[in-house]
C-alpha positions as CSV (number, residue, x, y, z in Angstrom):
1,M,137.2,12.3,52.7
2,G,133.9,11.4,54.3
3,G,133.7,14.8,56.0
4,V,134.4,16.7,52.7
5,K,131.7,14.7,50.9
6,I,129.1,15.5,53.7
7,T,130.0,19.2,53.3
8,D,129.6,19.1,49.6
9,V,126.1,17.4,49.9
10,L,125.1,20.0,52.5
11,K,126.2,22.9,50.1
12,K,124.5,21.3,47.1
13,Y,121.2,20.5,48.7
14,T,120.9,23.4,51.3
15,M,117.6,24.6,50.2
16,V,116.2,21.0,50.1
17,I,117.3,20.5,53.6
18,A,115.7,23.9,54.5
19,L,112.5,22.8,52.8
20,I,112.3,19.6,54.9
21,L,113.0,21.5,58.1
22,V,110.4,24.1,57.4
23,V,107.7,21.5,56.5
24,A,108.7,19.6,59.7
25,F,108.3,22.8,61.7
26,F,104.8,23.6,60.4
27,Y,103.7,20.0,60.6
28,W,104.6,20.3,64.4
29,K,103.0,23.8,64.8
30,T,99.8,23.0,62.9
31,G,99.2,19.5,64.4
32,G,99.8,17.9,60.9
33,K,97.2,20.1,59.1
34,I,99.7,21.3,56.6
35,L,100.0,17.8,55.1
36,L,96.4,17.1,54.9
37,P,95.3,16.1,51.2
38,Q,93.3,19.2,50.7
39,N,96.1,21.5,51.8
40,I,98.6,19.9,49.5
41,N,96.1,20.4,46.7
42,N,95.7,24.0,47.6
43,L,99.5,24.5,47.8
44,I,99.7,23.4,44.2
45,S,96.7,25.2,42.9
46,Q,97.3,28.5,44.8
47,N,101.1,28.7,43.8
48,A,100.6,27.6,40.1
49,Y,101.4,31.2,39.0
50,V,104.6,31.2,41.1
51,F,106.0,28.0,39.4
52,V,105.1,29.3,35.9
53,L,106.4,32.9,36.4
54,A,109.6,31.7,38.2
55,A,110.4,29.4,35.3
56,G,110.5,32.5,32.9
57,M,112.1,34.6,35.5
58,L,115.0,32.1,35.8
59,L,116.0,32.8,32.2
60,C,116.1,36.5,32.9
61,I,118.2,36.1,36.0
62,L,120.6,33.8,34.3
63,T,121.6,36.6,31.9
64,G,123.2,38.5,34.7
65,G,120.8,38.8,37.7
66,N,118.3,40.7,35.6
67,I,114.6,40.6,36.6
68,D,111.2,41.4,35.2
69,L,109.2,43.8,37.5
70,A,106.3,44.0,35.1
71,C,105.1,40.4,35.0
72,G,102.6,40.9,37.8
73,S,100.9,43.7,35.9
74,V,101.1,41.8,32.7
75,V,99.4,38.8,34.4
76,C,96.5,41.2,35.3
77,F,96.5,43.0,31.8
78,I,96.4,39.6,29.9
79,G,93.9,38.0,32.2
80,G,91.7,41.1,31.9
81,I,91.8,40.9,28.1
82,G,90.8,37.2,28.2
83,A,88.0,37.8,30.5
84,V,86.5,40.6,28.6
85,I,86.8,38.5,25.2
86,M,85.0,35.5,26.9
87,S,82.3,37.8,28.3
88,N,81.5,38.7,24.7
89,N,81.0,35.0,23.8
90,V,84.1,34.6,21.7
91,N,85.3,31.1,21.3
92,V,87.3,30.0,24.4
93,W,90.3,28.8,22.4
94,V,90.4,32.0,20.4
95,A,90.5,33.8,23.8
96,V,93.4,31.5,25.0
97,L,95.3,32.1,21.8
98,V,94.8,36.0,22.1
99,M,96.1,35.8,25.7
100,L,99.2,33.8,24.8
101,V,100.0,36.0,21.7
102,G,99.4,39.0,23.9
103,G,101.9,37.8,26.4
104,I,104.4,37.2,23.7
105,L,104.0,40.7,22.2
106,V,104.5,42.2,25.6
107,G,107.8,40.2,25.9
108,I,108.8,41.4,22.4
109,W,108.0,45.0,23.5
110,Q,110.1,44.8,26.6
111,G,112.9,42.6,25.0
112,F,113.4,45.2,22.3
113,W,114.1,48.0,24.8
114,I,116.3,45.9,26.9
115,A,118.3,44.0,24.2
116,Y,118.5,46.4,21.4
117,V,118.1,49.9,22.9
118,K,120.1,48.9,26.0
119,V,117.6,50.3,28.6
120,P,118.5,48.6,31.9
121,P,116.1,45.7,32.6
122,F,115.1,47.2,36.0
123,I,114.0,50.5,34.4
124,A,112.4,49.0,31.3
125,T,110.3,46.6,33.4
126,L,109.5,49.2,36.1
127,A,108.0,51.3,33.3
128,G,106.1,48.2,32.1
129,M,104.9,47.5,35.7
130,Y,103.2,51.0,35.7
131,A,102.0,51.0,32.1
132,F,100.4,47.5,32.1
133,R,98.7,48.1,35.5
134,G,97.1,51.2,34.0
135,L,96.1,49.3,30.9
136,S,94.6,46.6,33.1
137,N,92.3,49.2,34.6
138,V,91.4,50.5,31.1
139,V,90.6,47.0,29.8
140,L,88.5,46.1,32.9
141,Q,87.1,49.7,33.3
142,G,87.9,49.3,37.0
143,M,85.4,46.5,37.5
144,T,85.5,42.7,38.1
145,V,84.6,40.7,35.0
146,G,83.5,37.1,35.7
147,I,84.2,34.0,33.6
148,S,81.6,31.2,33.4
149,N,82.9,29.1,30.5
150,S,83.2,25.6,32.1
151,T,85.7,24.4,29.5
152,F,88.2,27.2,30.2
153,L,87.8,26.7,34.0
154,N,88.1,23.0,34.0
155,V,91.1,23.0,31.6
156,F,93.0,25.7,33.4
157,G,92.3,25.0,37.0
158,G,89.1,26.8,38.1
159,G,85.8,25.6,39.5
160,A,84.9,22.4,41.1
161,E,85.6,20.0,38.1
162,C,89.2,21.1,37.3
163,Y,90.7,17.7,38.1
164,V,91.8,14.7,35.9
165,P,88.8,12.3,35.9
166,D,89.3,9.0,37.7
167,L,89.1,6.4,35.0
168,F,88.6,3.6,37.6
169,G,86.0,5.3,39.7
170,N,87.0,3.9,43.1
171,G,85.5,6.7,45.0
172,S,87.5,7.1,48.2
173,L,90.9,6.9,46.5
174,N,91.5,8.3,43.0
175,L,93.4,5.4,41.4
176,T,94.1,7.2,38.2
177,C,96.1,9.8,40.3
178,L,98.0,7.2,42.2
179,L,98.8,5.3,38.9
180,L,100.1,8.5,37.4
181,G,102.5,9.1,40.3
182,I,103.8,5.6,39.9
183,I,104.3,6.1,36.1
184,I,106.1,9.4,36.7
185,A,108.5,7.7,39.2
186,V,109.2,4.8,36.7
187,I,109.9,7.2,33.8
188,Y,112.3,9.3,36.1
189,V,114.2,6.1,37.0
190,A,114.5,5.0,33.4
191,F,115.6,8.4,32.4
192,V,118.3,8.6,35.1
193,L,119.5,5.0,34.3
194,K,119.6,5.8,30.5
195,N,121.8,8.9,31.2
196,R,124.1,7.0,33.4
197,I,124.6,4.2,30.9
198,S,125.2,6.9,28.2
199,A,127.7,8.6,30.3
200,K,129.5,5.3,31.1
201,T,129.8,4.4,27.4
202,K,131.4,7.8,26.8
203,D,133.7,7.5,29.8
204,Y,132.2,10.5,31.4
205,A,132.5,10.9,35.2
206,T,129.4,9.8,37.1
207,A,128.2,9.8,40.7
208,P,128.7,6.7,42.8
209,L,126.0,4.1,42.1
210,A,124.9,4.0,45.7
211,T,124.5,7.7,45.8
212,E,122.4,7.7,42.6
213,I,120.2,4.9,44.0
214,I,119.5,6.7,47.3
215,K,118.6,9.9,45.4
216,M,116.3,8.0,43.0
217,F,114.6,6.3,45.9
218,I,114.0,9.5,47.8
219,I,112.7,11.4,44.8
220,C,110.4,8.5,43.8
221,A,109.1,8.1,47.3
222,V,108.3,11.9,47.5
223,V,106.6,11.8,44.0
224,I,104.4,8.8,44.9
225,W,103.5,10.1,48.4
226,I,102.4,13.5,46.9
227,F,100.2,11.7,44.3
228,Y,98.8,9.4,47.0
229,K,97.8,12.5,49.1
230,L,96.2,14.1,46.0
231,A,94.4,10.8,45.3
232,Q,92.8,11.0,48.8
233,Y,91.3,14.4,47.9
234,K,90.0,14.9,44.3
235,G,93.0,13.7,42.2
236,V,95.3,15.7,39.9
237,P,94.3,19.4,39.5
238,T,94.7,20.5,35.9
239,S,96.9,23.3,37.1
240,L,99.5,20.8,38.1
241,I,99.6,19.5,34.5
242,W,100.4,23.0,33.3
243,I,103.0,23.5,35.9
244,A,104.6,20.2,34.9
245,V,104.6,21.0,31.1
246,V,106.3,24.4,31.9
247,L,108.9,22.9,34.3
248,V,109.9,20.1,31.9
249,A,110.0,22.4,28.9
250,Y,112.2,25.0,30.7
251,G,114.3,22.2,32.3
252,Y,115.1,21.0,28.8
253,I,115.7,24.5,27.4
254,T,118.2,25.4,30.2
255,S,120.1,22.1,30.2
256,K,119.9,20.6,26.7
257,T,119.7,23.4,24.1
258,T,122.2,25.8,22.6
259,M,120.2,28.8,23.8
260,G,120.2,27.4,27.2
261,R,124.0,27.3,27.2
262,Y,124.1,30.9,25.8
263,L,122.0,32.1,28.8
264,Y,124.6,30.8,31.2
265,A,127.4,32.1,29.1
266,V,126.0,35.6,29.0
267,G,125.4,35.6,32.7
268,G,128.8,34.3,33.4
269,N,130.9,36.6,31.3
270,E,129.0,38.7,28.6
271,K,132.2,40.2,27.1
272,A,133.8,36.8,26.6
273,T,130.5,35.5,25.2
274,K,130.4,38.3,22.7
275,L,134.0,37.7,21.6
276,S,133.2,34.0,21.1
277,G,130.7,35.0,18.4
278,I,127.5,34.9,20.4
279,D,125.2,37.9,20.1
280,P,124.1,38.7,23.7
281,R,121.3,40.9,22.3
282,K,119.5,37.8,21.0
283,V,119.9,36.0,24.3
284,Y,118.4,39.0,26.2
285,F,115.5,39.2,23.7
286,F,114.8,35.4,24.0
287,A,114.7,35.6,27.8
288,Y,112.3,38.5,27.9
289,V,110.0,37.1,25.1
290,N,109.8,33.9,27.1
291,M,109.0,35.9,30.2
292,G,106.1,37.5,28.3
293,L,104.8,34.1,27.3
294,M,104.9,32.7,30.9
295,S,103.1,35.9,32.1
296,G,100.4,35.2,29.5
297,L,100.0,31.7,30.8
298,A,100.1,32.8,34.4
299,G,97.3,35.3,33.6
300,I,95.3,32.4,32.2
301,L,95.8,30.3,35.2
302,T,95.1,33.2,37.6
303,V,91.7,34.2,36.1
304,A,90.7,30.5,35.7
305,R,91.3,29.9,39.4
306,A,89.4,33.1,40.4
307,C,86.7,32.5,37.8
308,G,87.1,36.0,36.7
309,A,89.5,39.1,36.5
310,Q,89.8,42.3,38.5
311,P,92.2,45.2,38.4
312,T,94.1,44.1,41.6
313,F,95.2,40.8,40.3
314,G,98.8,40.1,40.0
315,Q,100.1,42.5,42.7
316,G,103.3,41.1,44.1
317,Y,103.4,38.2,41.7
318,E,106.8,39.5,40.4
319,M,108.2,39.4,43.9
320,D,107.0,35.9,44.5
321,A,108.7,34.7,41.2
322,I,111.9,36.5,41.9
323,A,112.1,35.2,45.5
324,A,111.4,31.6,44.3
325,C,114.4,31.8,41.9
326,F,116.8,33.3,44.4
327,V,115.7,31.1,47.3
328,G,116.1,28.2,44.9
329,G,119.7,28.9,44.3
330,A,119.8,31.2,41.3
331,S,122.7,33.6,41.6
332,A,122.0,37.3,42.0
333,Y,125.0,37.8,39.7
334,G,123.7,35.6,36.9
335,G,125.0,32.4,35.3
336,E,123.9,30.0,38.0
337,G,120.5,28.4,38.7
338,N,118.3,25.6,37.4
339,I,114.6,24.5,37.3
340,F,115.0,22.1,40.2
341,G,116.0,25.0,42.4
342,V,113.0,27.0,41.1
343,V,110.7,24.1,42.2
344,I,112.3,24.0,45.7
345,G,112.2,27.7,46.0
346,A,108.6,28.1,45.0
347,T,107.5,25.2,47.1
348,L,109.4,26.6,50.2
349,M,107.7,30.0,49.8
350,G,104.3,28.3,49.3
351,V,104.8,26.2,52.4
352,I,105.8,29.2,54.5
353,N,102.6,31.1,53.3
354,M,100.3,28.3,53.9
355,G,101.9,27.2,57.2
356,M,101.6,30.7,58.7
357,S,98.1,31.1,57.3
358,I,97.0,27.8,59.1
359,M,98.7,29.1,62.3
360,G,96.7,32.4,62.0
361,V,99.8,34.6,61.6
362,E,98.9,38.1,60.5
363,A,99.6,38.8,56.8
364,N,102.0,41.6,57.6
365,Y,104.2,39.3,59.5
366,Q,104.0,36.7,56.8
367,K,105.6,39.3,54.5
368,V,108.4,40.0,57.1
369,V,109.2,36.2,57.2
370,K,109.3,36.0,53.4
371,G,111.6,39.0,53.2
372,L,114.0,37.5,55.7
373,V,114.0,34.2,53.9
374,L,114.9,35.9,50.6
375,L,117.6,38.0,52.3
376,I,119.2,34.9,53.9
377,A,119.2,33.2,50.5
378,I,121.0,36.2,48.9
379,V,123.5,36.4,51.7
380,F,124.2,32.7,51.3
381,D,124.9,33.3,47.5
382,V,127.2,36.3,48.3
383,M,129.2,34.4,50.8
384,S,129.5,31.4,48.5
385,K,130.9,33.8,45.8
386,K,133.4,35.2,48.2
387,Q,134.6,31.7,49.3
388,K,135.1,30.7,45.7
389,K,137.3,33.9,45.0
């Protein structure tokens, strides 16, 4: 029995183990530089768009392995609109609202063709990729448009002051950041215990208590360690807050809502879902409208970090988001995947990028390694499906 349990654990946490091994490898090859406080901060800030886009992409993938190839171009288009609006001294919150609504409208446009006209998602979003890239150049007139509004930059993760202020003002160690990490760990433990007690009262099956305690201890230790490292630099970057809001929201949508169950159902068996009275068109439409919203938010975060917009922004972003989902365990056939996997996948890809950059590996070889990692993840998914059959 013990051997079977170990096998089950290895299968369930394959990518977590892979992430640990990759971090250990780069820690060794970079002489520990990859885990310096500033690099951990950069890992979060540089990959904020990946976490946000991957959360939206997961919903598309759940519907049957469908993807959105246009999101990178939409990030550039929406970011360009916001930069141009702010350069004309329009109120910053009006600009943010326009960018988010613009993202939703793009999602409605693409969702309509995919859900109601039955254009294959690959084709519809490929068309969008070209169209919105062209519109980005039209909006920006082929030039870089800078953003100087300090409120926008600080709130969305750009400039030198885009960190949560230290209320205690210790100087060398950001105590507010450290306290926030401890609070998050406590909330997580309380949440797990509450769910366990609720399951016990309803006579639902639960994991062994020892397993649950070990899992809680590891996750809490990792969370507190990350916040301790951030506290040694400048504290919590505001981009991390936006990442957390998105991940918590989409974690709730996929696991606790009716629409979340519909997404898995459509991806698992669309015909059976339709026979049970669920309209798959609404599910597809919901997924792509959400993708548009996340593209809008990613556009905001991208131009805030760069303190401006330019026509080349967003290139390859769609591939980073897709890779994060598949590496994180989302099935290429749909119906499987979760937000925890997205976090692991996005972090793994970010660590590989940063580790190779610190080592001085050429950019072209970095792309080769990322491609191989994605291929291995898909092969693992395909082999798992064959074993189940």
